[in-house]
N, C-alpha and C positions, 0 to 999 in steps of 0.2 A: 637257462639257469647258468650262472658263472661257474667256471671250473673250481674244483676243490683246492684249497690252500693247505699244504702239509703243515705249514707253520701254525695255521689256525687249529689243526687237530692237536698238535703238541701242546699248545697253550690251553686248549680245552682239557686235556688230560691232567696237566699241572694244576689247573683250577679245581678239578675234581678231587685230586689228591689233597690239595690245600684245605678244601672244605671238609674232607673226611678227617684229616688230622686235627682240624679245629674242633670237630665233634669229640674226638678222643681227649683233647686237652680239657674240654669242659668236664668230662667224666673224671679225669685225674684230679682236677681242682676240687671236685666235689668230694672225692674220696680222701684227700689229704687235708682235712680240717684240724685245727688245734684241739688237743685233748681236754683242755680247760673248758672249752665251749661245750664239749659233749657230756661232761659229768652231770650237770644239773638236770639233763634231759635223758638220763640213761633209760628210764622206763619207756620213753616214746621212740627210742632209736630204731627198733625193727620197723615200725609203721612209717617213720619218716624216711628210712632207707629205701623202702619199697617205692614210695611216692617219687623220690628223687630219681630212682632207676627208670621209672616210667617216663618222667619228663626228659631225662637224658636221651632215652631211646627215641622219643618223638622228635626231639630236636635233631638228633643224628639222622633219622630217616628222612626228615624234611630237607635237610641240607643235601643229603645224598640224591634225593629225587630231583632237586633243582639243578644239582651238578650234572646229572644225566641228561636233563632237558637241554641245558646249555651246550653240553657236548654234542648231542644230536643236532642241535640247531646249527652249530658251527660246522659239523661234519657234512651236513647236507648242502652247505654253501648258500643259504638263504641270504638275500640282501635285506638289510635294515630290519624292519619289523613285519615282513611280508606274512609270515605265518600267523603272528598275533593279529595283524590287520584282517587277514582272511577270517579268522575266528570271530573277530568283532563284526565283520560285515554280515556273516551268516546270522549272528545273533540279532543285529540291528534289522536285517531284512524281515525277520519273523516277528519283531516287536514294534517296529515303527510303521503304523498304519497310514501315516500321512505322506509317506515317501512317494515320489513320482513313479509311475509305471515304466517310464523310460530308463530309470536308473535303478538297477538291481543291487548295486553296491553303494553303501553309504560310508563316507570317510568320517571317522570319529574326530571330534574337535581337537583332541590332543595329539593326533597322529598325522603325519604327512600323507598325502594321497599316494596311492601306488603308482609307480611309473608305468606309462603305457608302452614306452619303447626306450631304448638306450642308444647312445652314440649316434651314428649316421642315420639309423632308421627313424629316430625321433626328429632329427633335423629335417629329413626328407618329408616326413609326414606333416610337420609344421609348415614347411615351405609350400607343399601342395595345398594344404588348407588355406594358407594365405592367398595363393594364386586364385583358388576358387572363389574366395570371398571378394577379391578384387575384381574378378570377371563378373561376378553377380552385381557388384556395385556399378561397374561400367555399363552393364546391360540395362540396369534400371535407369541410369543417367541417359543412355541413348534413347530408351523408350520415352522418357520424359521430354527429351529434345524433339523426337519425332512427333510426339503428340501435342507439343506446344501449340496452342490455338486451335487444336483439332478435337478436343474432348466433346463428347456428346453424352447427354443424360437421357435415359429412357424412363419415362414416367411409369410407375407401377400402378396402372389404372385398375379400378375395380373390374372384376371379370365380366360384368354385364356389358361392358363396352367392347369386348373382343372375344375371348374364348367361349363365353356363354352364347354369343351369336352363332358361332360355328356349331355348337352343340344343338342349337335350335334347328338349324338346317339339317344336320345329320340325324336328328331324332324325328324328322318328317313333320315338323310343326310349322312349315311354311308352304307357300304355293309353288315353290321351286324344288321338287324332289331330287333333281339331278345335280344341284349345286354342290352338295357334299363331296362328290367325287372330284370336282374341280379343285378342291382345296387340299387334297392329300399331297403327300410329298412336298410339304412346306410351301404349298400354294402352286406347285408346278403342274399338278394334275396327274392323270394316268400316263405312263410311258407309252410310246407308240413305236411301231416298226415301220421304217421307211426305207425305200431303196435309194434315196438321194443322200442319206446321211453317211458320214465317214465313221461315226461311232454311234451305235444304236442307243446307248444309255444316255445320250445327250439330248434326246428329242422327247417332247411331252405334249400332251393334249392340254396345253395351257389356256385357260379361259381369259378373255379380254378384260374381265373385271377382277382379276385375282391379285392386283398389285398391292393391295393393303396387307394381305398375308405375306406375300413375297418380300416386300420391303421390310416388314417387321422381322422376318426370319433372318434376313441379311443383316439388319441392324443389330440383332442380338450377338452377332459374330464380329461386329466392327472392332477394330484393334485399339481404339482409343475411347472406350466407354469409361464413364465415371459415375459413381454412386453419389457424388457430391454435386448438386445442381449449381452451386456457386462457382465451380471450376469449369463448367460446361460453356462452350461457345454456342451450342444449340441444344434445345430440349425437344425430344421427339415424343409425340403423342400417338400411341398405338390404338386409336379408336377406329374400328372397322365401320366407318359411317356408310360406306357403300353397301355393305351387307345389311346394315340397319335399314337403309332406304328400300332396298329391293324386297325385303320380306313383306312390306306393307304397300307395295307399289300401286296396287289397284284399290286400296281401301279408301272409300269416299270420306271417311272421317279424318280430317286433318289433325285432330287432337291425337289420334292413334299414331299417325305417321310422324308427328313431331315429338312425341313423348320422350323418347330416349335422347334425342339430340338436345332438347331443352334441358334435360337432366345433366347431360355432359357439359353444356355451356355453364350451367350454374355451378357445377363442381369445379370446373376449370378456373372460373373467375375468382373463386375463393382461395386458390392456391397462392402462397406467398411468392413463389417463383414467377408466377404470371404477373403479379402486381409490381414486381421489381422493374420490369421493362414494358409493362402493358402488352406482353405477348410478342414483342418484336423478335425475340430469339427462339420462338416456338415454331415447330414444324408439324404439319398434319398432312397425311396422304389420303386422298379421296379417290377410290378406285372406279369411279364412274364419271360420265361427262358432267360438266359444270351445271348444266340446266336441271339436273336432278336435285340440285341443292339451292336453286334460286327461285323458288316459287314466289310469285309477286304478292299474292294476298291470301287471305284465309278462305279460299274457295276450294272447289274440287279440282283445281288445276294440279298438274303433275308435280310430284316431288315434295321436298321439304324447303323451308325458308332459312335454313341455318346460315348460309353464306351471305344473307342480307343483314345479319346482325352486325351493327357497327362496332360492337365490342371486339369482334374478331378481325378487324381491319388490319391490325399490325402483324398478324400471324402469317407465316408463309404457308400457302396452300398448294399442294402438288397434285395435279389432276391429269388424266389421259386426254382431256380436252378442256382448255381454259376459255374464259370469256374474252375474246380478242377486242371487244369494245370497251373494256374496263381495264386499261393497262396499269393503273396505279393501285390495284387492289391486292398486290402480292400473290396473284394466282399465276402459277407456272405450269406449262404443259410438259409432261414427261412421256417418253415412248410407251406405247402399248406393249405388253409382253408378247413375244413371239414364241414359237415352239422350240427354238434352239437355245439350250442352256449349257454352254461350255464349262469345262472344269479348269483348263489350263490354257496358256498361250498357244501351245501346240495344237489344241483343238480348234482354236480360232484360225490359226494359220492353215491348217488342213482344210477347213471349210472355205476359206478364201481361195484356196487352190481349186477346189471343186467349182466355185462360182466363176473363177476366171477361165477355167478350161471347158466350161459347159457349152455344148453346141446349141445355139439359139436359133432353131429353125422356124420359130413363130415371130413374125414382126410385131404383132400386137396380141394381147390377151386381156380377157376381162373375167374376173371371178366375182359373181354377185347374183343378186336376185332382183326381180322387179319391185318397185316401191309405189305406194299410193302417190297421187299427184301432189298432195300437200306435204309429202316428205321427199321432195326432189325427184318424184317419180317421173316427171316429164322428161328431164334430162337423161335419166337412166333408160327410159323407154327408147329414146332416140339412139343412145349408144348401143343398146342391145340389138336394135334393128340394124344399125350400120355394121356391127360386128358379124351378125349372122349372114349378112349379104356379101361379105368380103372374104376372099380366099386368103387374105393376109392376117386374119384375126381368128383366134380360138376362144370359144366361150365355155366357161365352167358355170353351169346354172346351179346356184346354191339353193334354189327352191326345189330341186329334184334330189340333191344330195346335200347332207348337212356338212357344210364347209368347216364350221367350228369343231365338229367331231372328227373330221378327216383332214387335218392340216397338211398331211403328207401329199394329198392331191393338189392342194393350193401351191405348196412349195415346189412340187414337181412341175406344175404348169409355168410358174414364174421363172424357174431355172431355164426353161426352154424358150423364153420370150425376151425380146429386146425392150418393148414398151408394155407397161401395165396400166390400164385405165383405172383411175381412182376418183370417181365422182363422189359427191357427198352422199351419205346414207340418211339415217334418221337424224343425224347431225353432221356438221361439216367434216369431221374426222372419221377415220376408219382404221381398224386393226390391220387391214390389208395393206396400208401404206408401208408399215414396217415389215410385213411379210414379204412384200415385193423387194424392198431395199435389201433385206438380209439375203435374198436370193439373187441379188445383182441385177434386178430388172429396173429399168428407168421408169419412175412413176409419172403419170400424166395427170395434172391437177386442173380443175375447172373453177376453183375458188381459192382466194388468198387465205381463207380461214382454215383450209384443210391441213396446212403444214407450215407455211411461211410465217404466219403470225402466231403459231402455237408453240413449237418446240425450239425455243431460242437457245437453249443450253446444249442441244444435241445435234442440230442440223446446221450446215454451213449458212452463213448470212446471205450468200449469193445463191438464191434458189435455182437459177438457171445452170449452175455448175453440176447439178445432179438430177434435175427434173425438167419437165416440159410443162409450161402453163398455156392453156388455151381458154380464152374468155368464153364463158358459158353462152353469152349472147350471140357469139358467132355461130355456135352450133344450133341454138334454138331459133334465132331470128333470121340469120343469113343462110342457114341450111348447109354450112360448110361440113365437108366429110372429114371426120377426125382421122380415119385410117389413111387417107390420101395425104393429109397434112403431115402426119408422122413419117410417111414413106419418103417425103421430100427432104428430111433432115440429113445432112451429110454424114458419111461414115466416119469422118475425122472427128466431128463433134460427138457422135455416138460413142466412139471409143474413149474419148476424153471423159465423158460423163460416167461411163462404166468403170474406169479406173478410179474416179473420185468415190464412187459408191463402194467399191471394194475396200478402200481405205477407211470408210465410215463404219463398216460392219462391227468392229470391236466395241464401239461406243453405243451401239443400238441394241445390243442383246443384254439380257440379265444373266450373269453367270449363276451356276448352281450354288445354292447356299452351302457354306462349309469349305469352299475352295477359293484360294487367293491367287489370282494371276499376278505375275511379277511385272511384266513390261507394259501390257496394254490395260487400259481402263475400260470397264464396262459401263452400262447405263447407270448403274447404282453408284459407282465411283464418281462419275461426272456429277451426279446429283449432290453427293456429299461435298465435293469441291466447291460447288456454287453456293450451297447452303452455308458453308463455312467461310465464304468469301476468299477461297484459295484459287480462284480461276479468274480469268479476265472478264470484264463486264460484258453482259449479253446485250449488245446493241441491237436495235431493230434490224431485221434482215434486209438486204438489198434485193429488191424484186425487179425482175425483168420479164416482160410478157413475151411469149414465143408465138403469139398469134400472127405477128407480121414478119418476124425474123426467124427463120428456121435453119440458117446457115451458121 
């Protein structure tokens, strides 16, 4: 409140006296009327005199009251109409029901708004507000520049295509009672305790088929999402088709197996966004191997026939195993999830240090179980026999211990091994390929379809830079000993491959949802870059056989 002005007080007293004397003048003028005017009304003079006295006193009191108010108003040093405005605000706040709850004071139309600050304080406040507004505008402009060409739209699918499927598993309405536990923690599964980890909270019992949920959770946190499909460079479809297939995997009625996928295709083709480019900008993640979605005909054959629908040909399909014999179908192989889910660049660097400094006292290791002959069982049987017969090979028999439920044992074995045998399983690919790479172990392949023709976005084009390839026929027909072949590879080449693998680790793991690494890109980031066309073209990998050349 401003300091009192003595001059203002004097002026107020003078004003009060002037108003008081004005009241007395009115009284005197009333009493000094001409006698001629009074004579005709002599009879009414007492009554009229009384009325005039009352009027004079009312006028006098009113003027005195106003003078007092003005004097107090000036003595207190109020600026402008602050007191009157405050009285108006209090009144308006109680009578105006349409006022916003954010504004408790309403400025009357005929009065100026009260000043929030004066002098330098007002200027400083205005300048700060202006700077904040400018910073906000610059931030928005920067975000728009960063997201230019990178916007993604997530379809709001009906729940029966995703969350309802999870509820069905967790309610015990499927043939897989343990799947529900693999989907917790945003698809990462149960946390595990392992002696090989640098941070225990980064390791989980992640299921090999959990990518649909994991990618969806990561996509929800993507920094360039848009609710406007017309602005998006890619449109993501969170349909958990792998979970859909698995629940009816052994049902002999193909109508039951196909029911939800047919409903999904019908729904999708009716969307205007799909018709705009015939699905060329749409992306679907399928969390199982491609053969589960490529049933040939309406028989009791395995899986569903969804990916044989020509209407879906333009859509990008991301799978843990693609069809390498159909390169023009927009099917892309993406890494199986491992058990390691870092939060920061420091987590990745710490793990790379563990991998680099690990003492590898096993030349060769194999983590797996026997297979039937029709499922590559003959090759596996041969490798199991050679491993058990050699002092340079360590076997982890996954038929005696559940390797998927105990990934810490698998990772521990691979950390201590130089080479890890990776023969085909039920299909050409294996989760163990990425488990061994993340542990710094050199994978040994027996089929081009296991990795070289699969993961074009995530693995080096030159397969011999990080792996060893041995033709299956040499093992099966010629009887070559794999352990002896690997022992003949020079230490110089081994070291070079190990260094390459350590550098690959950041792009092979899926970071924990909710954490954004700054420098390195994880498997999800690489997927996004390729989907949006922000990465170099994925040319076919350069393949070199190690069957004849081990130097």
